[in-house]
KEKE-3310 file (N, C-alpha, C; in steps of 0.2 Angstrom, whole numbers, plus 5000, padded with zeros to 4 digits):
npx = (5005:5004:5013:5010:5001:4984:4980:4973:4963:4962:4959:4944:4930:4915:4914:4927:4936:4943:4960:4967:4980:4987:4988:4974:4958:4948:4933:4921:4920:4911:4920:4922:4922:4935:4946:4942:4946:4960:4964:4963:4972:4984:4988:4989:4978:4978:4977:4975:4971:4966:4958:4951:4934:4922:4938:4952:4959:4971:4978:4991:5009:5013:5022:5035:5032:5035:5048:5054:5053:5059:5072:5074:5072:5084:5094:5091:5095:5108:5112:5109:5112:5124:5125:5141:5152:5168:5185:5197:5212:5221:5236:5241:5252:5256:5268:5273:5273:5266:5254:5250:5248:5236:5227:5225:5219:5208:5203:5202:5191:5181:5177:5170:5162:5158:5157:5167:5173:5185:5198:5206:5220:5224:5237:5246:5254:5248:5233:5231:5232:5220:5219:5227:5223:5213:5214:5223:5210:5204:5212:5211:5199:5195:5207:5201:5187:5183:5178:5171:5161:5160:5150:5149:5153:5170:5174:5174:5179:5184:5199:5201:5197:5185:5178:5167:5165:5157:5152:5152:5147:5133:5131:5128:5129:5144:5145:5140:5148:5159:5157:5156:5169:5176:5169:5174:5187:5185:5182:5192:5203:5199:5197:5212:5221:5236:5240:5250:5249:5258:5263:5259:5249:5238:5238:5233:5219:5214:5213:5201:5191:5188:5174:5165:5167:5172:5160:5166:5183:5196:5210:5227:5237)
npy = (4996:5009:5025:5038:5052:5055:5066:5081:5076:5063:5061:5054:5059:5064:5078:5088:5092:5108:5114:5131:5138:5142:5138:5140:5137:5132:5126:5114:5109:5105:5092:5098:5111:5113:5107:5117:5131:5126:5125:5142:5144:5142:5129:5113:5101:5092:5078:5077:5068:5056:5046:5053:5060:5071:5068:5075:5088:5099:5115:5117:5118:5103:5099:5105:5102:5090:5091:5097:5089:5077:5083:5087:5073:5067:5074:5072:5057:5061:5065:5055:5044:5032:5015:5011:4999:4997:4988:4983:4976:4969:4962:4954:4956:4969:4980:4997:5005:5003:5002:5014:5019:5011:5013:5029:5028:5021:5032:5041:5034:5034:5047:5051:5043:5032:5013:5004:4987:4980:4966:4956:4945:4930:4920:4903:4900:4910:4909:4904:4914:4923:4935:4944:4950:4955:4964:4973:4977:4984:4995:5002:5004:5014:5023:5031:5034:5046:5049:5038:5023:5007:4995:4982:4970:4964:4949:4931:4923:4909:4908:4922:4940:4950:4966:4979:4997:5009:5025:5042:5053:5057:5049:5058:5069:5070:5069:5081:5091:5088:5094:5108:5110:5107:5118:5128:5131:5131:5145:5151:5149:5156:5168:5171:5170:5169:5162:5147:5130:5119:5103:5095:5101:5100:5086:5084:5091:5082:5072:5075:5077:5068:5056:5047:5031:5015:4999:4990:4992:4984:4983:4978:4972)
npz = (4998:4997:5004:5000:5000:4993:4981:4973:4959:4963:4974:4981:4988:4992:5001:5009:5023:5023:5025:5023:5012:5022:5034:5038:5045:5034:5034:5032:5017:4999:4988:4974:4977:4986:4975:4966:4972:4975:4962:4960:4969:4962:4967:4975:4981:4994:5003:5020:5030:5030:5036:5045:5048:5038:5026:5030:5020:5014:5006:4996:4990:4981:4976:4983:4996:4995:4992:5005:5015:5011:5012:5025:5032:5027:5032:5046:5046:5043:5056:5066:5079:5079:5088:5092:5094:5099:5100:5112:5115:5127:5134:5150:5156:5151:5146:5154:5143:5132:5139:5142:5129:5123:5133:5129:5116:5122:5129:5117:5110:5119:5120:5109:5110:5110:5114:5123:5122:5130:5131:5139:5135:5138:5140:5139:5154:5159:5160:5173:5180:5183:5191:5186:5175:5178:5191:5180:5172:5182:5185:5174:5171:5182:5179:5168:5172:5171:5160:5156:5160:5171:5161:5159:5169:5173:5166:5163:5149:5140:5136:5138:5145:5148:5148:5147:5143:5145:5136:5144:5140:5126:5110:5103:5107:5107:5092:5089:5095:5089:5077:5080:5083:5073:5063:5071:5069:5055:5053:5062:5053:5041:5047:5049:5038:5037:5046:5051:5056:5067:5065:5077:5080:5069:5069:5082:5079:5068:5075:5084:5076:5070:5071:5064:5064:5057:5062:5070:5078:5082:5090:5095:5107)
capx = (4999:5007:5012:5009:4994:4980:4981:4969:4957:4964:4953:4938:4926:4910:4915:4932:4937:4949:4963:4970:4987:4993:4984:4967:4953:4941:4928:4920:4916:4911:4926:4923:4925:4942:4948:4942:4950:4966:4966:4960:4979:4989:4992:4987:4973:4981:4972:4982:4970:4961:4952:4944:4926:4925:4945:4955:4963:4976:4982:4999:5011:5015:5031:5038:5032:5039:5057:5056:5051:5065:5078:5074:5073:5091:5096:5089:5098:5115:5113:5107:5119:5123:5131:5147:5158:5177:5189:5203:5215:5230:5238:5239:5258:5257:5272:5270:5271:5260:5247:5247:5246:5231:5223:5225:5215:5202:5199:5199:5185:5175:5178:5168:5154:5158:5158:5173:5176:5193:5199:5212:5221:5230:5242:5250:5252:5244:5228:5232:5233:5215:5218:5230:5219:5207:5217:5223:5206:5200:5217:5211:5192:5199:5211:5196:5182:5178:5174:5165:5159:5159:5143:5150:5159:5176:5169:5180:5176:5188:5205:5201:5192:5181:5175:5164:5167:5151:5154:5145:5142:5131:5136:5125:5133:5151:5145:5138:5154:5166:5156:5157:5175:5177:5167:5177:5194:5187:5182:5199:5206:5197:5200:5218:5223:5242:5244:5252:5251:5262:5261:5254:5241:5237:5236:5227:5213:5212:5208:5195:5187:5185:5168:5161:5173:5168:5157:5170:5188:5200:5217:5230:5243)
capy = (5000:5018:5030:5043:5053:5055:5073:5083:5070:5055:5061:5051:5058:5071:5084:5088:5097:5111:5121:5133:5138:5146:5133:5143:5134:5135:5123:5108:5110:5100:5092:5101:5117:5112:5109:5125:5134:5124:5128:5147:5148:5139:5123:5106:5096:5086:5073:5076:5065:5050:5043:5058:5060:5071:5068:5084:5091:5106:5118:5116:5115:5097:5097:5110:5099:5084:5092:5098:5083:5075:5087:5086:5065:5069:5078:5068:5052:5062:5066:5049:5042:5025:5014:5010:4996:4997:4983:4985:4970:4971:4956:4955:4959:4973:4986:5002:5012:5000:5001:5022:5019:5008:5017:5033:5023:5022:5039:5044:5031:5039:5053:5051:5044:5025:5008:5000:4980:4977:4961:4954:4939:4924:4912:4898:4898:4916:4906:4903:4919:4928:4942:4949:4953:4958:4971:4977:4980:4988:4999:5004:5008:5018:5028:5033:5036:5055:5049:5032:5019:5000:4994:4976:4969:4960:4942:4924:4920:4905:4911:4927:4941:4955:4970:4983:5003:5014:5034:5046:5056:5053:5049:5064:5075:5070:5074:5090:5094:5089:5100:5114:5111:5109:5126:5136:5130:5134:5151:5153:5149:5161:5176:5172:5164:5168:5159:5141:5128:5116:5097:5091:5105:5097:5080:5085:5092:5078:5067:5078:5077:5060:5054:5042:5027:5008:4997:4987:4992:4979:4986:4970:4972)
capz = (5000:4995:5009:4996:5002:4988:4980:4968:4957:4967:4980:4980:4991:4989:5004:5014:5027:5020:5029:5017:5012:5028:5039:5042:5045:5028:5034:5027:5008:4993:4985:4968:4976:4985:4970:4962:4976:4974:4955:4961:4971:4960:4974:4975:4986:4996:5008:5026:5036:5026:5041:5048:5044:5033:5027:5031:5015:5014:5001:4997:4984:4985:4975:4986:5001:4996:4994:5010:5018:5008:5015:5035:5032:5024:5039:5053:5045:5045:5065:5070:5082:5081:5094:5090:5100:5099:5105:5112:5118:5129:5138:5159:5157:5146:5148:5155:5139:5129:5142:5140:5122:5122:5138:5125:5112:5126:5130:5111:5108:5124:5120:5102:5113:5108:5119:5122:5123:5135:5131:5141:5131:5142:5134:5143:5163:5162:5162:5181:5184:5180:5194:5185:5170:5182:5191:5174:5169:5186:5183:5166:5172:5186:5174:5161:5175:5171:5154:5157:5167:5167:5159:5161:5173:5171:5165:5162:5142:5140:5137:5138:5152:5146:5152:5143:5145:5140:5138:5151:5132:5121:5103:5098:5109:5104:5085:5088:5099:5084:5073:5082:5083:5066:5060:5074:5066:5048:5056:5064:5050:5036:5049:5048:5032:5036:5051:5050:5063:5069:5063:5082:5079:5063:5071:5086:5073:5064:5078:5087:5070:5069:5077:5063:5063:5058:5068:5075:5076:5085:5092:5099:5111)
cpx = (5005:5007:5011:5003:4990:4979:4977:4963:4959:4960:4947:4932:4921:4909:4922:4933:4942:4952:4968:4978:4992:4989:4978:4962:4947:4934:4927:4916:4917:4919:4928:4925:4931:4946:4947:4946:4959:4968:4967:4970:4985:4992:4987:4984:4974:4977:4978:4979:4963:4956:4949:4937:4922:4934:4946:4960:4964:4979:4988:5001:5016:5021:5037:5038:5036:5047:5057:5056:5058:5072:5078:5074:5080:5095:5096:5093:5108:5116:5112:5113:5119:5128:5136:5152:5164:5180:5195:5207:5222:5232:5239:5248:5261:5263:5270:5268:5265:5255:5246:5246:5240:5224:5223:5219:5208:5197:5197:5192:5179:5172:5172:5162:5152:5158:5165:5174:5182:5192:5206:5212:5226:5232:5246:5248:5249:5238:5225:5231:5228:5214:5222:5226:5213:5209:5218:5217:5203:5205:5213:5203:5193:5203:5207:5187:5179:5176:5169:5166:5160:5152:5144:5154:5164:5172:5174:5176:5181:5194:5206:5195:5191:5179:5172:5164:5160:5153:5147:5144:5140:5134:5133:5128:5141:5150:5144:5145:5160:5163:5159:5164:5178:5176:5172:5182:5193:5187:5188:5202:5205:5198:5208:5222:5231:5247:5244:5250:5254:5261:5258:5249:5236:5234:5231:5219:5209:5209:5203:5190:5186:5178:5167:5167:5168:5165:5160:5178:5191:5207:5221:5235:5250)
cpy = (5006:5021:5037:5046:5056:5066:5075:5078:5065:5057:5058:5052:5064:5077:5082:5096:5103:5114:5124:5134:5138:5144:5137:5138:5136:5131:5116:5111:5104:5098:5097:5109:5119:5114:5114:5128:5132:5126:5137:5150:5145:5133:5119:5106:5092:5082:5073:5073:5061:5048:5047:5057:5067:5070:5076:5084:5097:5107:5120:5115:5109:5095:5100:5105:5092:5086:5093:5094:5079:5077:5084:5078:5064:5069:5074:5061:5054:5063:5062:5046:5034:5023:5010:5006:4994:4992:4985:4978:4972:4963:4957:4957:4964:4979:4992:5007:5009:5001:5008:5021:5017:5011:5025:5032:5023:5027:5040:5041:5034:5043:5057:5048:5035:5021:5007:4992:4981:4971:4959:4945:4935:4919:4909:4899:4905:4914:4904:4910:4925:4934:4947:4954:4958:4964:4977:4981:4985:4994:5004:5006:5014:5025:5033:5034:5042:5052:5043:5029:5012:4998:4986:4972:4964:4952:4936:4923:4915:4905:4918:4931:4949:4960:4977:4989:5006:5021:5037:5050:5054:5054:5057:5069:5076:5071:5079:5095:5093:5093:5104:5116:5111:5116:5130:5136:5132:5141:5153:5155:5154:5167:5178:5168:5163:5164:5151:5138:5122:5108:5094:5096:5102:5090:5078:5088:5086:5072:5069:5078:5071:5055:5049:5038:5019:5007:4994:4989:4988:4984:4981:4975:4970)
cpz = (5002:5001:5006:4998:4992:4986:4974:4967:4958:4972:4978:4985:4992:4994:5008:5019:5025:5025:5022:5018:5018:5034:5043:5041:5041:5029:5030:5020:5002:4990:4980:4970:4980:4980:4965:4966:4975:4967:4954:4964:4968:4962:4972:4982:4989:5003:5014:5030:5034:5032:5045:5042:5046:5033:5028:5023:5014:5006:4999:4991:4984:4983:4981:4994:5001:4996:5001:5014:5018:5013:5022:5037:5031:5031:5045:5051:5046:5050:5067:5071:5082:5085:5091:5096:5097:5102:5106:5117:5121:5133:5145:5160:5154:5147:5149:5147:5134:5131:5138:5134:5122:5127:5132:5119:5115:5124:5123:5109:5114:5124:5113:5104:5111:5114:5118:5124:5126:5134:5132:5138:5135:5139:5139:5148:5165:5165:5168:5185:5184:5185:5192:5179:5174:5186:5186:5172:5173:5186:5179:5169:5177:5182:5168:5165:5173:5163:5153:5162:5163:5167:5159:5164:5173:5170:5161:5153:5139:5142:5139:5143:5148:5150:5146:5145:5142:5142:5142:5145:5130:5116:5099:5100:5106:5096:5086:5090:5093:5079:5075:5080:5078:5064:5065:5073:5059:5050:5059:5058:5042:5041:5050:5047:5033:5042:5050:5056:5060:5067:5071:5082:5074:5067:5078:5083:5072:5070:5083:5083:5068:5073:5071:5060:5061:5063:5073:5073:5083:5085:5099:5102:5107)
residu = (MET:SER:ALA:GLU:PRO:ARG:ILE:ASN:ASP:ARG:ILE:ARG:VAL:PRO:GLU:VAL:ARG:LEU:VAL:GLY:PRO:SER:GLY:GLU:GLN:VAL:GLY:ILE:VAL:PRO:LEU:ALA:LYS:ALA:LEU:GLU:LEU:ALA:GLN:GLU:TYR:ASP:LEU:ASP:LEU:VAL:GLU:VAL:ALA:ALA:ASN:ALA:ARG:PRO:PRO:VAL:CYS:LYS:LEU:MET:ASP:TYR:GLY:LYS:PHE:LYS:TYR:GLU:SER:ALA:MET:LYS:ALA:ARG:GLU:ALA:ARG:LYS:ASN:GLN:ALA:HIS:THR:VAL:ILE:LYS:GLU:MET:LYS:LEU:ARG:PRO:LYS:ILE:ASP:PRO:HIS:ASP:TYR:ASP:THR:LYS:LYS:GLY:HIS:VAL:VAL:ARG:PHE:LEU:LYS:GLN:GLY:ASP:LYS:VAL:LYS:ILE:THR:ILE:MET:PHE:ARG:GLY:ARG:GLU:GLN:SER:ARG:PRO:GLU:LEU:GLY:TYR:ARG:LEU:LEU:GLN:ARG:LEU:ALA:GLU:ASP:VAL:GLN:ASP:LEU:GLY:PHE:VAL:GLU:SER:ASN:PRO:LYS:GLN:ASP:GLY:ARG:ASN:MET:ILE:MET:VAL:LEU:GLY:PRO:HIS:LYS:LYS:LYS:THR:GLU:ALA:MET:ALA:GLU:ALA:ARG:GLN:ALA:GLN:GLU:ALA:ARG:LYS:ALA:ASP:ALA:LYS:ALA:ASN:PRO:GLY:ARG:SER:GLN:ASN:PRO:ALA:GLU:HIS:GLU:ALA:GLU:ALA:GLU:SER:ALA:GLU:VAL:GLU:VAL:PRO:ALA:GLU:GLU:HIS:VAL:GLU:ALA)
# end
């Protein structure tokens, strides 16, 4: 069944409750009179409430209405927030430098409004020391508690131990902040065309602007 409303000569009822082009209530009129007014205003007669008795019709530019509706739907899809789960893999005896690097990735993911699945991979005799993985997960959760919270507590899954961190910031908020930051940088660059940035600043900009990412990202130790 078509979702398109009936318009003009496709409307098959003896009378309609007519709404004018500015939203004013005209009242119940014969269909022929409503079609005559539509022609007089050079507009379409569009059935907007088919189940009403009598059906409600409005005088409008239907082509313009469809175009504006499509643009609104496109903008809504553009701003729609998709839940993304990243995955970070660590070893229970990770060295401090690698830990800081992996923590940096987790911080970036949480700032983007994404969830992070933390996987501790045990090998060989490490499997007899699950407390190592548990302590590492606790430490990581504490280090990023300003940005995220433990959504799923650490649990053993075969040779691995898994914990899920959820962001305090919603995805929509992260996307909005990223767009605002990008617009601010563009405005600043336009106001100061001769000013150059050092590579570190360029890198920071690229990272802060990165919001849309693949649905699943694995980073291993």
